[in-house]
N, CA, C and O of each residue as an XYZ file, in Angstrom:
700
protein
N     -16.831     12.643     -5.032
C     -16.441     11.454     -3.997
C     -15.459     10.842     -4.198
O     -15.128     10.474     -5.326
N     -14.613     10.548     -2.846
C     -13.507      9.907     -3.205
C     -14.078      8.402     -3.063
O     -15.196      8.062     -2.675
N     -12.969      7.573     -3.494
C     -13.658      6.078     -3.761
C     -12.274      5.311     -4.068
O     -11.522      5.620     -4.993
N     -12.111      4.541     -3.395
C     -10.954      3.234     -3.487
C     -10.705      3.257     -5.203
O     -11.562      3.424     -6.071
N      -9.314      3.043     -5.362
C      -9.118      2.559     -6.552
C      -9.260      1.069     -6.591
O      -9.429      0.441     -5.546
N      -9.189      0.383     -7.955
C      -9.436     -0.932     -7.629
C      -8.343     -1.438     -8.832
O      -7.888     -0.636     -9.648
N      -8.077     -2.515     -8.828
C      -7.669     -2.926    -10.275
C      -8.522     -3.035    -11.506
O      -8.081     -2.782    -12.627
N      -9.741     -3.414    -11.273
C     -10.430     -2.817    -12.320
C     -10.282     -1.686    -12.982
O     -10.290     -1.655    -14.212
N     -10.080     -0.261    -11.968
C     -10.321      0.769    -12.260
C      -9.007      1.391    -12.726
O      -8.978      2.388    -13.447
N      -7.813      0.696    -12.236
C      -6.934      1.373    -12.018
C      -6.475      2.173    -13.320
O      -6.061      3.331    -13.375
N      -6.706      1.008    -14.633
C      -6.007      1.803    -15.816
C      -6.837      3.017    -16.440
O      -6.662      3.496    -17.561
N      -7.781      3.417    -15.485
C      -8.591      4.817    -16.292
C      -8.028      6.022    -15.060
O      -8.596      7.049    -14.689
N      -6.929      5.537    -14.697
C      -6.429      6.656    -13.357
C      -5.780      7.627    -14.230
O      -5.258      7.213    -15.266
N      -5.737      9.294    -13.841
C      -5.632     10.274    -15.079
C      -3.871     10.272    -14.401
O      -3.535      9.908    -13.274
N      -3.038     10.764    -15.436
C      -1.540     11.117    -15.344
C      -1.596     11.955    -14.114
O      -0.831     11.604    -13.216
N      -2.628     13.374    -13.817
C      -2.217     13.317    -12.495
C      -2.186     12.293    -11.227
O      -1.245     12.352    -10.435
N      -2.888     11.666    -11.113
C      -3.005     10.899    -10.239
C      -1.818      9.839    -10.160
O      -1.613      9.424     -9.019
N      -1.078      9.374    -11.066
C       0.098      8.807    -11.425
C       1.226      9.786    -11.187
O       2.143      9.369    -10.479
N       1.311     10.982    -11.644
C       2.367     11.796    -10.811
C       2.275     11.914     -9.464
O       3.194     11.537     -8.738
N       1.106     12.472     -8.973
C       0.994     12.140     -7.641
C       1.116     10.889     -6.627
O       1.486     10.992     -5.457
N       0.738      9.672     -7.282
C       1.404      8.496     -6.651
C       3.252      8.509     -6.357
O       3.979      8.475     -5.364
N       3.429      8.574     -7.769
C       5.183      9.223     -7.535
C       5.935     10.049     -6.448
O       6.989      9.805     -5.860
N       5.024     11.160     -6.354
C       5.865     12.070     -5.619
C       5.479     11.851     -4.599
O       6.133     12.486     -3.772
N       4.442     11.041     -3.997
C       4.142     10.350     -2.626
C       5.363      9.286     -2.246
O       6.127      9.524     -1.310
N       5.427      8.575     -2.730
C       6.366      7.449     -2.843
C       8.000      8.001     -2.581
O       8.747      7.647     -1.668
N       8.291      8.986     -3.693
C       9.500      9.996     -3.505
C       9.482     10.352     -1.756
O      10.114      9.706     -0.920
N       8.790     11.278     -1.533
C       8.209     11.495     -0.494
C       8.482     11.128      0.853
O       9.167     11.706      1.696
N       7.670      9.807      0.930
C       7.884      8.699      1.628
C       9.094      8.459      2.077
O       9.370      8.575      3.271
N       9.894      8.122      1.231
C      11.441      7.270      1.282
C      12.454      8.584      1.967
O      13.581      8.402      2.427
N      11.738      9.908      1.899
C      12.844     11.098      2.368
C      12.952     10.948      3.867
O      13.948     11.227      4.534
N      11.435     10.321      4.458
C      10.521     10.513      5.749
C      11.892      9.812      6.805
O      12.680      9.196      6.088
N      12.149      9.801      7.756
C      12.944      9.110      9.065
C      11.816      8.620     10.274
O      10.750      9.074     10.689
N      12.467      7.717     10.515
C      11.535      6.860     11.223
C      12.311      5.765     11.762
O      13.271      5.331     11.127
N      11.956      5.257     12.939
C      12.790      3.993     13.278
C      12.234      2.790     13.657
O      12.858      1.871     14.187
N      10.726      2.796     13.309
C       9.932      1.847     13.247
C      10.236      0.866     11.869
O      10.305      1.290     10.715
N      10.385     -0.434     12.266
C      10.316     -1.380     11.021
C       8.966     -1.644     10.542
O       8.061     -1.558     11.371
N       8.657     -1.977      9.231
C       7.738     -1.938      8.502
C       7.194     -3.711      9.019
O       7.910     -4.655      9.351
N       5.604     -3.627      8.905
C       5.074     -5.056      9.347
C       4.072     -5.390      8.059
O       2.858     -5.188      8.027
N       4.793     -5.881      7.147
C       4.156     -6.280      5.745
C       2.858     -7.101      6.338
O       3.028     -7.683      7.409
N       1.532     -7.181      5.682
C       1.027     -7.989      6.421
C       1.044     -8.342      7.956
O       0.952     -9.487      8.400
N       1.144     -7.471      8.521
C       1.077     -7.393     10.443
C       2.041     -8.237     10.333
O       1.782     -9.087     11.185
N       3.188     -8.589      9.704
C       4.072     -9.302     10.713
C       5.988     -8.473      9.998
O       6.572     -8.324      8.925
N       6.217     -8.178     11.517
C       7.751     -7.546     10.980
C       8.374     -8.006     10.115
O       8.308     -9.227      9.972
N       9.190     -7.242      9.235
C      10.065     -7.797      8.198
C      10.917     -7.816      8.688
O      11.448     -6.784      9.098
N      11.572     -9.372      8.909
C      12.802     -9.917      9.193
C      13.504    -10.713      8.012
O      12.952    -10.958      6.940
N      14.784    -11.079      8.351
C      15.310    -12.313      7.586
C      14.821    -13.285      7.792
O      15.175    -14.001      6.855
N      14.081    -13.949      8.550
C      13.467    -15.246      8.494
C      12.229    -14.906      7.753
O      11.836    -15.775      6.975
N      11.513    -13.775      7.842
C      10.340    -13.464      6.906
C      10.514    -13.380      5.758
O       9.782    -14.002      4.988
N      11.712    -12.446      5.226
C      11.931    -12.946      3.759
C      12.793    -14.360      3.063
O      12.972    -14.692      1.891
N      13.204    -14.973      4.344
C      13.759    -16.240      3.632
C      12.667    -16.994      3.024
O      12.995    -17.811      2.163
N      11.418    -16.871      3.314
C      10.405    -17.640      2.938
C      10.503    -17.927      1.309
O      10.023    -18.867      0.675
N      11.409    -16.626      0.776
C      11.818    -17.040     -0.857
C      12.313    -18.562     -0.955
O      12.075    -19.296     -1.914
N      12.932    -18.868      0.019
C      13.805    -20.666     -0.051
C      12.629    -21.443     -0.185
O      13.050    -22.581     -0.395
N      11.389    -21.470     -0.183
C      10.416    -22.107     -0.243
C      10.026    -22.063     -1.488
O       9.154    -22.923     -1.604
N      10.206    -21.504     -2.532
C       9.869    -21.361     -3.793
C      11.379    -21.398     -4.743
O      11.121    -21.671     -5.915
N      12.578    -21.226     -4.538
C      13.637    -21.019     -5.027
C      14.378    -21.407     -4.064
O      14.887    -20.553     -3.337
N      14.627    -22.890     -3.821
C      15.540    -23.026     -2.742
C      17.248    -23.360     -3.635
O      17.499    -24.068     -4.611
N      18.180    -22.458     -2.734
C      19.412    -21.886     -2.888
C      19.518    -21.296     -4.009
O      20.580    -21.409     -4.621
N      18.620    -20.647     -4.466
C      18.806    -20.067     -6.077
C      18.768    -18.767     -5.719
O      18.667    -18.180     -6.796
N      18.787    -17.931     -4.823
C      18.032    -16.497     -4.441
C      19.071    -15.949     -2.958
O      19.001    -16.710     -1.993
N      19.741    -15.025     -2.843
C      20.712    -14.830     -2.101
C      19.357    -13.346     -1.624
O      19.020    -12.407     -2.345
N      18.792    -13.728      0.047
C      17.943    -13.148      0.405
C      18.410    -12.235      1.756
O      17.625    -11.668      2.516
N      20.042    -12.237      1.872
C      20.465    -11.090      3.035
C      19.684     -9.867      2.936
O      19.457     -9.351      1.842
N      19.267     -9.385      4.027
C      18.793     -7.962      4.169
C      19.889     -7.175      4.383
O      20.040     -6.172      3.685
N      20.711     -7.473      5.264
C      21.630     -6.686      6.017
C      22.378     -5.599      4.810
O      22.815     -4.500      5.152
N      22.432     -6.029      3.570
C      22.998     -5.225      2.653
C      22.474     -4.258      1.633
O      22.988     -3.672      0.680
N      21.151     -4.298      2.214
C      20.245     -3.568      1.307
C      19.857     -2.189      1.794
O      19.657     -1.932      2.981
N      19.769     -1.359      0.848
C      19.064     -0.140      1.193
C      17.793     -0.049      1.793
O      16.789     -0.397      1.172
N      17.740      0.403      2.986
C      16.253      0.412      3.646
C      15.714      1.935      3.595
O      16.475      2.901      3.536
N      14.184      2.035      3.625
C      13.956      3.116      3.423
C      12.032      3.163      4.040
O      11.251      2.237      4.258
N      11.902      4.338      4.123
C      10.405      4.379      5.317
C       9.180      3.741      4.103
O       9.346      4.275      3.006
N       8.494      3.138      4.121
C       7.715      2.555      3.345
C       6.276      2.629      3.917
O       6.026      2.865      5.099
N       5.306      2.389      2.891
C       3.758      2.026      3.415
C       3.327      0.090      4.359
O       2.680     -0.372      5.298
N       4.170     -0.313      3.332
C       4.412     -1.660      3.577
C       2.867     -2.747      3.341
O       2.788     -3.933      3.660
N       1.837     -1.947      2.736
C       0.543     -2.623      2.832
C       0.270     -2.196      1.288
O      -0.690     -2.779      0.784
N       0.885     -1.372      0.544
C       0.204     -0.640     -0.632
C      -0.081     -1.464     -1.450
O       0.800     -2.092     -2.036
N      -1.643     -1.694     -1.727
C      -2.362     -2.039     -2.724
C      -3.371     -1.660     -2.971
O      -3.808     -0.923     -2.087
N      -4.224     -1.850     -4.059
C      -5.321     -0.939     -4.882
C      -6.764     -0.520     -3.708
O      -7.523      0.449     -3.716
N      -6.694     -1.636     -2.847
C      -7.443     -0.719     -1.896
C      -7.328      0.068     -0.946
O      -8.315      0.454     -0.319
N      -5.932      0.503     -0.631
C      -5.205      1.715      0.095
C      -4.948      2.442     -0.815
O      -3.865      3.019     -0.711
N      -5.636      2.685     -1.846
C      -5.385      3.771     -2.617
C      -6.543      4.565     -3.238
O      -7.427      3.973     -3.858
N      -6.552      5.823     -3.089
C      -8.059      6.425     -3.338
C      -7.900      7.045     -4.465
O      -6.712      7.317     -4.640
N      -8.638      7.418     -5.378
C      -9.037      8.189     -6.502
C     -10.654      9.042     -6.291
O     -11.443      8.856     -5.364
N     -10.806      9.941     -7.391
C      -9.805     10.327     -7.955
C      -8.279     11.237     -7.510
O      -7.205     11.374     -8.095
N      -8.578     11.520     -6.776
C      -6.914     12.645     -6.591
C      -6.527     11.332     -5.474
O      -7.271     10.769     -4.671
N      -5.115     11.108     -5.760
C      -4.252      9.880     -5.220
C      -4.245     10.361     -3.750
O      -4.055     11.517     -3.372
N      -4.472      9.332     -3.031
C      -4.557      9.644     -1.343
C      -4.325      8.148     -0.898
O      -4.998      7.145     -1.134
N      -3.015      8.334     -0.091
C      -2.987      6.640      0.157
C      -3.137      6.588      1.943
O      -2.656      7.279      2.841
N      -4.027      5.439      1.915
C      -4.707      5.568      3.466
C      -3.562      4.032      3.963
O      -2.601      3.505      3.402
N      -4.309      3.749      5.289
C      -4.143      2.537      5.939
C      -2.402      2.309      6.398
O      -1.586      1.556      5.866
N      -2.263      2.985      7.240
C      -1.120      3.247      6.958
C      -0.713      2.607      8.784
O      -0.061      3.281      9.583
N      -1.242      1.312      9.070
C      -0.635      0.840     10.356
C       0.535      0.464     10.238
O       1.337      0.688     11.144
N       0.955     -0.290      8.925
C       1.707     -1.411      8.339
C       3.413     -0.601      8.548
O       4.478     -1.112      8.897
N       3.119      0.649      8.212
C       4.533      1.831      8.021
C       5.364      1.756      8.679
O       5.275      1.726      9.907
N       6.688      1.693      7.844
C       8.016      1.653      8.643
C       8.891      1.308      7.452
O       8.508      1.278      6.283
N      10.623      0.945      8.081
C      11.621      0.762      7.571
C      11.196     -0.661      6.692
O      10.155     -1.267      6.946
N      11.999     -1.029      5.799
C      11.665     -1.952      4.811
C      12.522     -1.936      3.732
O      12.819     -0.779      3.436
N      13.216     -3.064      2.780
C      14.074     -2.720      2.124
C      13.277     -1.365      0.680
O      12.071     -1.118      0.637
N      13.722     -1.093      0.266
C      13.463     -0.021     -1.049
C      13.067     -0.901     -2.091
O      13.738     -1.859     -2.474
N      11.812     -0.507     -2.602
C      11.070     -1.538     -3.188
C      10.082     -2.115     -3.086
O       9.359     -2.288     -4.067
N       9.667     -2.732     -1.453
C       8.807     -3.183     -1.213
C       7.298     -2.832     -1.850
O       6.557     -3.595     -2.470
N       7.020     -0.996     -1.386
C       5.952     -1.114     -1.850
C       5.653     -1.334     -3.450
O       4.860     -2.224     -3.755
N       6.370     -0.416     -4.643
C       6.568     -0.681     -5.659
C       5.847     -2.586     -5.655
O       4.689     -3.002     -5.629
N       6.621     -3.000     -5.676
C       6.681     -4.583     -5.514
C       5.306     -4.959     -4.849
O       4.630     -5.711     -5.551
N       4.995     -4.759     -4.179
C       3.715     -5.314     -3.824
C       3.262     -4.748     -4.647
O       3.721     -5.385     -5.595
N       2.431     -3.676     -5.251
C       1.507     -3.215     -6.246
C       1.654     -3.898     -7.732
O       0.848     -4.386     -8.525
N       2.584     -3.765     -7.727
C       3.153     -4.519     -9.087
C       2.988     -6.052     -9.186
O       2.466     -6.580    -10.167
N       3.390     -6.640     -8.279
C       3.120     -8.161     -8.190
C       1.693     -8.247     -8.513
O       1.148     -8.761     -9.490
N       1.221     -7.672     -7.549
C      -0.643     -7.898     -7.441
C      -1.558     -7.553     -8.989
O      -2.545     -8.040     -9.539
N      -0.685     -6.543     -9.254
C      -1.301     -6.081    -10.976
C      -0.966     -6.929    -11.849
O      -1.425     -6.804    -12.984
N      -0.163     -7.906    -11.566
C       0.471     -8.803    -12.732
C      -0.797     -9.361    -13.823
O      -0.608     -9.478    -15.033
N      -2.158     -9.685    -13.108
C      -3.529    -10.236    -13.909
C      -3.580     -9.373    -14.805
O      -3.986     -9.853    -15.864
N      -3.256     -7.896    -14.865
C      -3.370     -6.717    -15.966
C      -2.110     -6.139    -16.525
O      -1.587     -5.074    -16.194
N      -1.588     -7.230    -17.662
C      -0.241     -6.786    -17.907
C      -0.061     -5.223    -17.990
O       0.741     -4.635    -17.264
N      -1.201     -4.305    -19.322
C      -0.943     -3.052    -19.492
C      -0.996     -2.187    -18.175
O      -0.385     -1.120    -18.235
N      -1.691     -2.517    -16.894
C      -1.245     -1.935    -15.658
C      -0.061     -2.326    -15.431
O       0.822     -1.505    -15.679
N       0.374     -3.754    -14.864
C       1.676     -3.975    -14.253
C       2.897     -3.452    -14.922
O       3.955     -3.216    -14.339
N       2.631     -3.262    -16.404
C       4.091     -2.670    -16.859
C       3.907     -1.141    -16.659
O       4.924     -0.549    -16.299
N       2.704     -0.349    -16.843
C       2.724      0.980    -16.080
C       3.506      1.146    -14.843
O       4.581      1.728    -14.694
N       2.756      0.513    -13.962
C       3.286      0.551    -12.599
C       5.139      0.238    -12.548
O       5.956      0.919    -11.928
N       5.447     -1.074    -13.459
C       6.873     -1.129    -13.500
C       7.564     -0.012    -13.988
O       8.660      0.373    -13.581
N       6.797      0.563    -14.992
C       7.616      1.938    -15.768
C       7.702      3.116    -14.806
O       8.670      3.876    -14.842
N       6.661      3.278    -13.915
C       6.538      4.396    -13.100
C       7.452      4.341    -11.513
O       7.832      5.292    -10.830
N       7.616      2.817    -11.262
C       8.323      2.879    -10.258
C       9.462      1.904    -10.674
O       9.713      0.940     -9.950
N      10.555      2.256    -12.473
C      11.472      1.719    -12.177
C      12.663      1.444    -11.496
O      13.232      0.355    -11.418
N      12.914      2.253    -11.127
C      14.421      2.588     -9.872
C      14.043      1.781     -8.589
O      14.956      1.332     -7.896
N      12.925      1.607     -8.293
C      12.830      0.982     -7.242
C      12.770     -0.514     -7.592
O      13.114     -1.383     -6.791
N      12.369     -0.736     -8.681
C      11.645     -2.440     -8.750
C      13.232     -2.703     -9.522
O      13.608     -3.814     -9.147
N      14.150     -2.151    -10.345
C      15.134     -2.492    -10.617
C      16.376     -2.492     -9.675
O      17.494     -2.760    -10.116
N      16.185     -2.231     -8.565
C      17.704     -2.328     -7.660
C      17.659     -3.588     -7.126
O      16.768     -4.407     -7.349
N      18.514     -3.732     -6.495
C      18.675     -5.118     -6.205
C      17.545     -5.528     -4.733
O      16.802     -6.509     -4.725
N      17.658     -4.591     -3.670
C      16.421     -4.373     -2.911
C      14.994     -4.725     -3.417
O      14.229     -5.540     -2.901
N      14.725     -3.796     -4.762
C      13.453     -4.346     -4.947
C      12.943     -5.462     -5.580
O      11.746     -5.752     -5.580
N      13.864     -6.129     -6.149
C      14.217     -6.975     -7.182
C      13.760     -8.408     -6.176
O      13.047     -9.392     -6.377
N      14.684     -7.855     -4.890
C      14.005     -9.036     -3.782
C      12.613     -8.961     -3.196
O      11.845     -9.900     -2.986
N      12.402     -7.466     -2.934
C      11.435     -7.610     -2.606
C      10.174     -7.880     -3.482
O       9.179     -8.246     -2.856
N      10.044     -7.734     -5.054
C       9.328     -8.516     -5.856
C       9.386     -9.815     -6.005
O       8.524    -10.444     -6.619
N      10.625    -10.456     -5.338
C      10.486    -11.862     -5.092
C       9.896    -12.557     -4.078
O       9.488    -13.717     -4.005
N       9.930    -11.280     -2.997
C       9.728    -12.010     -1.772
C       7.943    -11.765     -1.802
O       7.307    -12.463     -1.011
N       7.189    -10.833     -2.662
C       6.037    -10.710     -2.843
C       5.322    -12.127     -3.445
O       4.340    -12.715     -2.991
N       6.311    -12.535     -4.843
C       5.911    -13.573     -5.775
C       6.020    -14.887     -4.657
O       5.197    -15.803     -4.624
N       7.062    -14.789     -3.867
C       6.886    -16.045     -2.868
C       5.691    -16.443     -1.786
O       5.255    -17.499     -1.328
N       5.366    -14.896     -1.606
C       4.019    -15.249     -0.623
C       2.678    -15.722     -1.290
O       1.924    -16.586     -0.845
N       2.540    -15.063     -2.329
C       1.546    -15.778     -3.532
C       1.761    -17.010     -3.884
O       0.852    -17.837     -3.800
N       2.742    -17.272     -4.243
C       3.043    -18.985     -5.119
C       3.225    -19.867     -3.614
O       2.590    -20.921     -3.565
N       4.132    -19.458     -2.275
C       3.444    -20.395     -0.952
C       1.850    -20.394     -0.524
O       1.514    -20.827      0.578
N       1.151    -20.017     -1.215
C      -0.398    -19.616     -0.681
C      -0.923    -20.920     -1.112
O      -1.265    -21.029     -2.289
N      -1.037    -21.977     -0.276
C      -1.437    -23.127     -1.172
C      -3.287    -22.940     -1.205
O      -3.763    -23.791     -1.956
N      -4.189    -22.181     -0.670
C      -5.043    -21.932     -0.780
C      -5.782    -20.646     -2.070
O      -6.954    -20.332     -2.277
N      -4.462    -20.159     -2.731
C      -4.406    -19.124     -3.790
C      -5.034    -19.886     -5.044
O      -4.726    -21.052     -5.288
N      -5.982    -19.118     -5.868
C      -6.598    -19.944     -7.342
C      -5.321    -20.152     -8.322
O      -4.521    -19.228     -8.470
N      -5.177    -21.223     -8.893
C      -3.948    -21.288     -9.828
C      -4.566    -20.475    -11.376
O      -4.728    -21.092    -12.429
N      -4.780    -19.321    -11.233
C      -5.572    -18.317    -12.521
C      -4.461    -17.326    -13.118
O      -3.250    -17.278    -12.899
N      -5.079    -16.744    -13.741
C      -3.726    -15.906    -14.664
C      -3.204    -14.982    -13.765
O      -2.336    -14.423    -14.436
N      -3.198    -14.334    -12.344
C      -2.300    -14.051    -11.508
C      -1.480    -14.311    -11.263
O      -0.449    -13.644    -11.177
N      -1.810    -16.232    -10.912
C      -1.090    -17.336    -10.341
C       0.450    -17.412    -11.587
O       1.661    -17.357    -11.376
N      -0.169    -17.522    -12.552
C       0.774    -17.885    -13.705
C       1.548    -16.675    -13.972
O       2.779    -16.689    -13.979
N       0.859    -15.642    -14.189
C       1.854    -14.486    -14.313
C       2.970    -14.550    -12.919
O       4.188    -14.728    -12.934
N       2.302    -14.393    -12.075
C       3.403    -14.307    -10.733
C       4.615    -15.638    -10.812
O       5.701    -15.382    -10.292
N       4.456    -16.835    -11.361
C       5.139    -17.667    -11.447
C       6.404    -17.144    -12.211
O       7.550    -16.935    -11.812
N       5.742    -16.984    -13.601
C       6.560    -16.378    -14.941
C       7.356    -15.398    -14.220
O       8.555    -15.609    -14.041
N       6.823    -14.407    -13.816
C       7.763    -13.005    -13.267
C       8.592    -13.420    -12.564
O       9.696    -12.924    -12.790
N       8.537    -14.606    -11.268
C       9.276    -14.512    -10.248
C      10.637    -15.276    -10.720
O      11.761    -15.074    -10.260
N      10.197    -16.406    -11.970
C      11.528    -17.198    -12.624
C      12.453    -16.181    -13.202
O      13.650    -16.201    -12.918
N      11.907    -15.240    -14.049
C      12.844    -14.170    -14.365
C      13.286    -13.282    -13.693
O      13.942    -12.381    -14.217
N      13.034    -13.319    -12.358
C      13.396    -12.605    -11.489
C      14.341    -13.115    -10.545
O      15.096    -12.388     -9.900
N      14.301    -14.410    -10.458
C      15.504    -15.237     -9.677
C      16.359    -15.357    -10.778
O      17.473    -14.853    -10.636
N      16.080    -15.956    -11.939
C      17.048    -15.651    -13.030
C      18.596    -14.519    -12.496
O      19.736    -14.674    -12.059
N      17.693    -13.434    -12.885
C      18.135    -11.938    -12.670
C      19.268    -11.477    -11.811
O      20.312    -10.851    -11.994
N      18.477    -12.191    -10.516
C      18.625    -11.535     -9.262
C      20.404    -12.887     -9.069
O      21.519    -12.593     -8.639
N      20.063    -13.794     -9.422
C      21.384    -15.126     -9.400
C      22.647    -14.150    -10.375
O      23.758    -13.853     -9.935
N      22.252    -13.877    -11.410
C      22.780    -13.111    -12.334
C      23.810    -11.482    -11.860
O      24.958    -11.132    -12.134
N      22.762    -10.881    -11.105
C      23.206     -9.653    -10.941
C      24.173     -9.647     -9.784
O      24.049    -10.218     -8.700
N      25.529     -8.610    -10.387
C      26.803     -8.296     -9.325
C      26.339     -8.160     -8.143
O      25.298     -7.536     -7.938
N      27.028     -8.711     -7.208
C      27.062     -8.568     -5.890
C      27.539     -7.201     -5.586
O      27.654     -6.833     -4.417
């Protein structure tokens, strides 16, 4: 029986699941599309990404025109991943976005489980350490930190810490 993965069950996913997950994201990035991604049903644009400024005013370069854009799922979260065989569902937001959007979304939303977050970071390191991946991680952090209805729980505190570190690293990254 197939079922959705969840943050609670993700730590039990098999090595085969993770291999398929990585192969799927690699294959996705090689596809061709002219469609622009719509994370949270919003077209990914310069204005949308510049919301990072609300959290880090004047501290982060948010220009998208210099970044590597690839096809993305654009809503990659645990409710859109199935197990025990890795299957990615819910593709209505699919389209081009800066490299690392999918990895950043899953990584940031998993920060409440440090071991799982580290597993995702290792698996998608190339995406997450690229300039576009760091920016997409900051973008996702800003969405959480800008949400005044979000509980100030362990995830929120973890996102604050990661965002501060990413902003420092992005600021010192070579252009």
